[in-house]
Structures are given as C-alpha cells and as structure tokens.
C-alpha positions in Angstrom: 0.0 0.0 0.0 1.5 3.3 -1.0 1.2 6.6 0.9 0.7 9.8 -1.2 2.9 12.7 0.0 3.0 16.2 -1.3 6.1 16.4 -3.6 6.6 20.0 -2.5 7.2 18.8 1.1 9.7 16.5 2.7 7.5 16.1 5.8 5.8 12.7 6.3 2.1 12.5 6.5 0.6 13.6 9.9 -0.2 10.8 12.3 -3.7 10.4 13.9 -2.3 11.9 17.1 -0.8 14.9 15.2 -4.1 15.4 13.3 -6.0 15.3 16.6 -3.6 17.8 18.2 -4.2 20.2 15.3 -7.9 19.8 15.6 -7.7 20.3 19.4 -5.7 23.5 18.9 -8.3 24.9 16.5 -11.2 24.0 18.8 -9.3 25.6 21.7 -9.1 28.8 19.7 -12.8 28.6 19.0 -13.4 28.3 22.7 -12.1 31.8 23.3 -15.8 32.7 23.3 -16.5 30.9 26.6 -20.2 30.7 25.9 -20.0 29.4 22.4 -22.2 26.4 21.7 -21.8 25.4 18.0 -23.8 22.3 18.4 -26.9 24.2 19.7 -26.4 26.7 16.9 -26.3 23.9 14.3 -29.4 22.2 15.7 -31.4 25.5 15.7 -30.4 26.2 12.0 -31.5 22.7 11.1 -34.7 23.1 13.0 -35.5 26.5 11.4 -34.6 25.2 7.9 -36.9 22.1 8.2 -39.7 24.1 9.8 -39.6 26.5 6.9 -39.9 23.6 4.5 -42.7 21.9 6.5 -40.4 18.9 6.9 -40.2 18.5 10.7 -41.1 15.2 12.4 -44.6 15.6 14.0 -44.7 16.2 17.8 -45.4 12.9 19.7 -46.8 12.5 23.2 -46.7 16.3 23.9 -43.1 16.7 22.9 -42.0 19.4 20.5 -41.3 18.9 16.8 -37.9 17.5 15.9 -35.8 17.7 12.7 -35.6 14.6 10.5 -32.3 13.1 9.6 -32.3 15.5 6.7 -34.8 17.7 5.0 -37.2 15.5 3.1 -38.5 18.5 1.1 -35.0 19.3 -0.2 -34.6 15.6 -1.2 -37.8 15.8 -3.2 -36.4 18.9 -5.0 -33.3 17.0 -5.9 -31.0 18.6 -3.3 -28.6 16.0 -1.8 -28.5 15.9 2.0 -24.8 16.8 2.0 -25.8 20.2 0.4 -28.7 20.9 2.8 -28.6 23.4 5.7 -27.7 21.4 8.7 -26.7 18.3 6.6 -27.3 14.9 8.2 -28.4 14.8 11.8 -26.4 11.6 12.6 -23.3 13.3 11.2 -23.8 16.1 13.7 -24.2 13.6 16.5 -20.8 12.1 15.6 -19.2 15.5 15.2 -20.5 17.0 18.4 -22.3 14.6 20.8 -25.4 12.5 21.1 -27.0 15.0 23.4 -27.1 18.8 23.0 -26.1 20.8 26.1 -27.8 24.1 26.9 -27.1 26.7 29.6 -29.6 25.2 32.1 -28.0 21.7 31.7 -24.4 23.1 32.0 -25.2 25.3 35.0 -26.9 22.4 36.8 -23.9 20.1 36.2 -21.6 22.8 37.5 -23.7 23.4 40.6 -23.6 19.7 41.6 -19.8 19.4 40.9 -18.1 21.6 43.5 -15.0 19.3 43.5 -15.0 18.8 39.7 -16.2 16.0 37.4 -15.0 12.7 36.1 -16.7 11.9 32.8 -16.8 8.3 31.5 -17.6 7.6 27.8 -16.8 11.2 26.9 -16.4 10.5 23.1 -14.8 13.5 21.4 -15.2 15.6 24.6 -17.9 18.1 23.5 -19.6 18.3 26.9 -16.2 18.4 28.7 -15.2 21.2 26.4 -18.3 23.2 27.2 -18.0 22.6 30.9 -14.3 23.5 30.9 -15.1 26.7 29.1 -17.3 27.5 32.0 -14.7 26.9 34.7 -15.6 23.3 35.7 -12.6 21.0 36.4 -13.2 17.9 34.2 -11.2 14.7 33.8 -12.7 13.0 30.8 -12.1 9.4 29.7 -13.2 7.3 26.6 -12.0 3.9 25.5 -11.5 5.3 21.9 -11.1 9.0 22.0 -9.5 9.2 18.6 -11.4 6.6 16.6 -14.9 5.3 17.2 -18.1 4.4 15.4 -19.8 6.8 17.9 -17.9 10.0 17.2 -15.8 11.6 14.5 -12.4 11.1 16.2 -11.7 14.9 16.2 -11.4 16.0 19.9 -13.0 19.1 21.2 -10.8 19.0 24.3 -8.4 16.6 26.1 -10.0 13.1 26.5 -7.8 10.5 28.1 -7.8 6.8 27.1 -9.8 4.8 29.6 -12.9 2.6 30.0 -15.5 2.5 32.8 -12.9 1.2 35.3 -11.2 4.6 35.1 -13.8 5.9 37.5 -11.9 4.2 40.3 -9.9 6.7 42.3 -12.2 9.6 41.6 -14.6 9.4 44.5 -14.0 13.1 45.3 -15.5 14.1 41.9 -19.0 14.0 40.6 -19.5 11.3 38.0 -20.9 12.4 34.6 -22.4 10.0 32.0 -23.7 11.5 28.8 -25.9 9.4 26.6 -24.3 6.0 27.5 -24.6 3.3 24.9 -27.9 1.5 24.7 -28.3 -2.0 26.4 -24.6 -2.0 27.2 -23.5 -3.3 30.7 -20.6 -0.8 31.2 -22.7 2.1 32.5 -24.1 -0.1 35.3 -20.6 -1.5 36.0 -19.4 2.1 36.2 -22.0 3.0 38.8 -20.9 -0.1 40.9 -17.3 0.9 40.8 -17.9 4.6 41.7 -17.4 5.3 45.4 -18.4 9.0 45.2 -21.6 10.7 46.3 -23.1 12.3 43.2 -23.9 10.9 39.7 -25.1 13.1 36.8 -26.7 11.2 34.0 -27.8 12.7 30.7 -30.0 10.5 28.6 -33.4 8.9 28.4 -35.5 7.4 31.2 -36.0 3.8 32.2 -37.0 1.9 29.0 -35.4 4.4 26.7 -32.4 4.1 24.4 -29.6 4.8 26.8 -27.8 2.3 29.1 -29.7 -0.8 30.3 -32.3 -1.7 32.9 -29.8 -2.5 35.6 -28.3 0.9 35.2 -31.6 2.7 35.8 -32.3 0.6 38.9 -28.9 1.4 40.3 -29.1 5.1 39.4 -31.5 6.0 42.1 -33.9 9.0 42.5 -33.3 12.2 40.5 -32.9 15.3 42.6 -32.9 17.9 39.7 -35.8 17.1 37.4 -34.2 19.1 34.6 -35.2 18.3 31.0 -32.8 19.1 28.3 -34.1 22.1 26.4 -32.7 21.0 23.1 -32.6 17.4 21.8 -31.7 15.4 18.7 -34.8 13.4 18.0 -35.3 11.9 21.5 -36.3 13.1 24.9 -33.3 13.9 27.1 -33.0 14.6 30.8 -30.3 15.7 33.2 -30.6 13.5 36.2 -28.7 14.2 39.4 -28.6 11.3 41.8 -27.3 11.4 45.4 -25.8 8.1 46.5 
C-alpha cells in the first residue's frame, strides 16, 4: 500500500495523534468565546430550515417537533442531504455529541460538581469542552477518544484513554455519564465501581435508548428534574442522583 505525499514537502504524513492535536488547537481557539455552543447553533439552524420547508417530524406525546435526519422537502427537490442546511443529523451527532447541552444543563452540572467532574464515555469531549469553558474542572475518559463508530475522532478538548474502570480513584469528583450506549453493561458497572456521592446522567429514562435496565435501577432518584431544552430526535434529561 503506497502513501501519497506532497512532492513539494519533505514532511511525512501527519499521524492520527498529530491530526488530533491540530484539531484540538483549532477548537481551543474557538473556545475563546467561553459561551460558544456550536452544536446548539447547528441544531437550531437545522430546526429552522426544516420548519420553513414543512419537513419536521410531528410532535409525539406532547413533545416538541424535531428535525428529521435530513430535509425531506429538499430531497424531493433533488437537493442532496450533503448540500442541505444542517446536513445529516447523525453526522452532527458524531461531530459533536449524542445530546445537546444548553445553559440550564451546564449550570446544573456545574452546581452539583463543586470538586470537579470525572466523565466516562466522553467521546470527542464536547460536553467536557463546554464545561471546561465555564470553569468546571473535568477529567474525561473514553476507550476510543481518537477513533470510534460513535464520534468523528476529532477531539473538542483533552480526552484520556480509559474505559468505565477509570472511575476508580475519583470518589472526590461527581460522575458524569452523557448518553451512555444502549443496552450495554458498562454504564451499570461504572456505577458499581464509583465510590463517590453524586452521579449526573444525561439520557433517556428507564426503558429508553440509553444504558440498560440495571443501570436505571442502580441510578436512584433524581434530585434535579431538569429536562434538556434541546434534543436530537429523542427526549433527554439531566438526572442528578445522590448516592
């Protein structure tokens, strides 16, 4: 297998780590605006675009309308989804996160994390990036921070290599789990290994498409009752549980 290099340059191709470092530097510069939330901006553009074209998913069970994966009206007009405003929703989920933080969610997480956070399953670190921009001390872990089927591999902030066992030794910090993978045992195992007092979970309720039944049994009672103001197709909650 040959590797193409620019004949005008003697430098070897950048490694995944070097590419990630360049992406991280660029995103750090973007974070100079400490209140920037590009994912929320993207979601609102997508929502407004599809609303204008009458292409939103219908509201179900009292929930607000949601964007489709892409604008169906544009498709009918021959406009490819790659060329549409907002593009593909799943592409945005991989680029940013599987849940959209808003100021209420971020301020609630900060309020219940006086000694900082340990985030497990942080993906590309979008939530950690947002929280760090707001002065929260975050240690973020993911088993595949640079390459995964769940995110683009372009980090928003520093994410360390580590699976659910990385929660051990962080009992002084609040545990953060954002949209843990559906019907997977690791979120429940993470709760069992965590010796701290406060768990913040962002995801769906019992019977939803995040974590498994055992996790929701172990999680305990919510003390915040905060619903995410913005979502990507599904109902999301910020649940703060005292242990």
